[in-house]
Structures are given as structure tokens and as C-alpha cells.
C-alpha positions in Angstrom: -0.3 0.0 0.2 3.0 2.4 0.9 4.6 1.5 -2.2 1.3 2.3 -4.3 1.1 5.2 -2.4 4.5 6.7 -3.4 4.0 5.6 -6.9 0.6 7.5 -7.0 2.2 10.6 -5.6 4.9 10.5 -8.4 7.5 9.8 -5.9 9.3 6.9 -7.9 8.7 6.2 -11.7 6.2 3.5 -13.4 9.6 0.5 -13.5 10.7 1.3 -10.4 7.2 0.7 -9.5 6.9 -2.6 -10.8 10.2 -3.7 -9.8 9.8 -2.8 -6.1 6.4 -4.5 -6.5 7.4 -7.7 -7.8 9.7 -8.1 -4.9 7.5 -7.6 -2.8 5.3 -10.2 -4.0 7.6 -12.7 -4.2 8.9 -12.0 -1.0 4.9 -12.5 -0.1 4.9 -15.8 -1.9 8.0 -17.2 -0.4 6.1 -16.3 3.0 3.0 -17.6 2.5 4.9 -21.2 1.1 6.7 -21.2 4.3 3.5 -20.9 6.4 2.3 -23.1 4.1 5.1 -25.9 5.0 4.8 -25.2 8.9 1.3 -25.7 9.0 1.6 -29.1 7.0 4.2 -30.3 9.4 2.6 -28.7 12.4 1.3 -32.1 13.7 4.7 -34.2 13.9 5.8 -31.9 16.4 3.1 -30.5 18.7 2.0 -33.4 20.1 5.2 -34.8 20.9 6.1 -31.5 22.4 2.6 -31.5 24.5 4.2 -34.4 26.0 7.4 -33.7 26.5 6.4 -30.1 28.4 3.7 -32.3 30.5 6.3 -35.0 31.7 8.5 -32.0 32.6 6.0 -30.7 34.6 5.3 -34.0 36.4 9.2 -34.0 37.3 9.1 -31.3 39.2 6.4 -32.6 41.2 8.2 -35.9 41.8 9.6 -35.6 46.0 12.1 -37.0 47.1 10.4 -40.2 48.7 10.1 -41.4 45.2 11.9 -44.1 44.3 15.0 -43.8 41.9 13.8 -46.2 39.5 10.7 -43.5 39.0 12.1 -41.0 38.4 14.5 -42.5 36.0 11.5 -43.8 33.8 10.4 -40.6 33.9 13.8 -38.8 32.8 13.5 -40.9 30.0 10.2 -40.4 28.6 11.8 -36.7 27.9 13.4 -37.7 24.2 16.0 -36.3 22.8 18.0 -34.8 26.2 21.0 -36.9 26.6 20.3 -37.0 30.3 21.8 -39.6 33.1 21.6 -39.9 36.7 24.7 -39.7 38.5 25.1 -39.6 42.4 21.3 -38.5 42.6 21.5 -35.9 40.3 20.4 -35.4 36.9 23.2 -34.1 34.6 23.4 -33.9 30.4 25.7 -36.1 28.6 28.4 -34.6 26.5 27.2 -36.7 23.6 
């Protein structure tokens, strides 16, 4: 809209307007494609992320009387975090 207003006011020539307009439309099309790609692929990470967050929250509610095996199993549910239980502490693996 701003570009069109500038063109109507005579601040830029028609060929410069057309070039800028083409660039903006190309950029818009690119962004629309990215949005569509994200929307299509969203199902692949939304549900796993929701489960990950629920598990992480439940870990915060575990008290020190819970057996270490239960804690270890809960930690294993959080995929992608190379976590280890060492000396009763959770540490990130260097791997």
C-alpha cells in the first residue's frame, strides 16, 4: 500500500514501482509457502512437544521419597535430552 501511495504521488517512476512490486510479491509468495509448509508439518512436533512438557512438569512434582527407578523412567520419557542420573543428580551427557 505504501509503495502504491508513493507511486501515485509521483515519487517513483512506473518501472521502479513495478520492480519493487514484483520483489514484494515474490517475498510474500515465499513467506506464504513457508507458512503452508510449517502448517502441514506442525502435527509432527506439536503432540510430542505437548507430551514432553507434561512429563517435564510432572518431574517437578516428584518428591524425594519417590524411588529412583520411577524418576529414571520419567526422565527417559523426555526424548532428545541425553540425560543421566549420577549421584542422585540429573546431568546432561556430553554425547
